[in-house]
C-alpha positions in Angstrom: 115.2 89.7 94.8 113.0 91.2 92.1 110.7 94.2 92.7 107.7 92.0 92.2 108.8 89.6 94.9 109.5 92.4 97.3 106.1 94.0 96.5 104.3 90.7 97.1 106.0 90.2 100.4 105.0 93.7 101.5 101.4 93.1 100.4 101.0 90.8 103.4 100.5 94.0 105.5 97.0 94.5 106.5 94.8 96.6 108.8 92.3 95.0 111.1 88.8 96.4 111.2 85.6 95.4 112.9 82.1 95.5 111.4 78.9 95.6 113.5 75.2 96.1 113.2 74.3 99.8 113.6 70.8 101.3 114.0 69.6 104.7 115.0 69.9 105.2 118.8 66.1 105.2 119.1 65.9 101.6 117.9 64.1 99.5 120.7 66.9 96.8 120.6 69.7 99.2 121.3 69.6 98.4 125.1 69.1 94.7 124.6 71.9 92.3 125.6 73.1 89.7 123.1 70.2 88.6 120.8 69.8 86.6 117.6 69.9 88.3 114.2 66.4 86.8 113.6 65.0 89.5 115.9 65.7 91.9 113.0 63.8 90.0 110.4 61.2 92.8 109.8 63.9 95.5 109.4 65.2 97.2 106.3 68.9 96.9 105.8 70.6 99.8 103.9 73.8 98.2 102.5 76.7 99.2 100.2 76.6 98.1 96.6 77.5 94.6 95.5 81.3 94.3 95.1 82.2 96.5 98.1 84.0 94.7 100.9 81.4 95.8 103.4 78.6 94.4 101.3 80.5 91.1 101.0 81.0 90.9 104.7 77.3 91.7 105.3 76.1 89.1 102.8 78.4 86.5 104.4 77.1 87.3 107.8 73.5 87.1 106.8 74.2 83.7 105.1 76.0 82.4 108.2 73.0 83.3 110.3 70.6 81.9 107.7 68.9 85.3 107.7 67.0 87.3 105.1 66.0 90.8 106.0 62.6 92.1 105.0 64.2 94.7 102.6 67.7 95.5 101.4 68.3 99.0 100.1 71.5 99.4 98.1 73.4 102.6 98.5 76.7 103.5 96.8 78.4 105.5 99.6 79.2 104.9 103.3 77.9 108.4 104.0 74.5 107.5 102.4 74.3 104.3 104.6 75.1 106.3 107.7 72.5 109.0 106.9 69.9 106.3 106.3 70.6 104.7 109.6 70.6 108.0 111.5 67.2 108.8 109.9 65.8 105.6 111.3 65.4 104.0 107.9 66.9 100.7 108.9 69.9 98.8 110.4 73.1 98.4 108.6 76.2 96.3 108.9 79.2 98.7 108.6 82.9 98.8 109.3 83.2 100.5 112.6 85.8 103.0 111.4 83.1 104.5 109.2 80.7 105.9 111.9 83.4 106.8 114.5 82.1 110.3 114.9 78.5 109.3 114.9 79.1 106.6 117.5 80.8 109.2 119.8 78.0 111.7 119.3 75.4 109.0 119.7 73.8 109.6 116.3 74.3 105.9 115.6 74.4 103.0 118.0 75.8 99.4 118.1 73.6 96.4 118.5 74.7 93.4 120.5 73.8 90.7 117.9 75.2 87.2 118.5 78.2 86.7 116.4 79.1 90.4 116.1 81.2 92.4 115.9 82.9 90.8 113.0 86.7 91.1 112.7 88.0 91.5 109.2 91.3 92.3 107.6 91.9 94.9 104.9 94.8 94.2 102.7 97.1 97.2 102.1 98.0 97.5 98.4 100.7 100.1 97.7 101.2 102.1 94.6 104.9 101.2 94.7 106.9 98.8 96.9 109.2 101.6 98.1 106.3 103.6 99.5 104.5 100.7 101.0 106.0 100.6 104.5 105.2 104.3 105.3 101.7 104.1 103.8 101.0 100.8 105.6 102.0 102.3 109.0 99.7 105.3 108.5 96.8 103.2 107.2 97.2 100.7 110.1 97.1 103.6 112.6 93.8 104.8 111.0 
């Protein structure tokens, strides 16, 4: 078996992550039980830049809900998105691994929007096939 074939077989490894709508804990819908995304039609959505996996998932989710937010603010870092949400500047759709600390300390909340959280898979792409198994295990545990 060639190294390329072995590498392609190993690339099937993936980590599963969830994405959800995250506002500031002071947002009035934080305590609401399951509601439709249309309830957020007047909100600003700080999102990652086009081409990021999180942005792609957000845009697909908005299309699936036939939803257009009032404003989309594009930011180039997860930290910038988290800071905007914590400052009450809008609601974002983020991978839930990103604000783990902020969720625990209640600086960011989760909304119970119908159709969320969104399960997604991250492919694990190794630098070399020989190092893939160890890296995949560590990444999957993250």
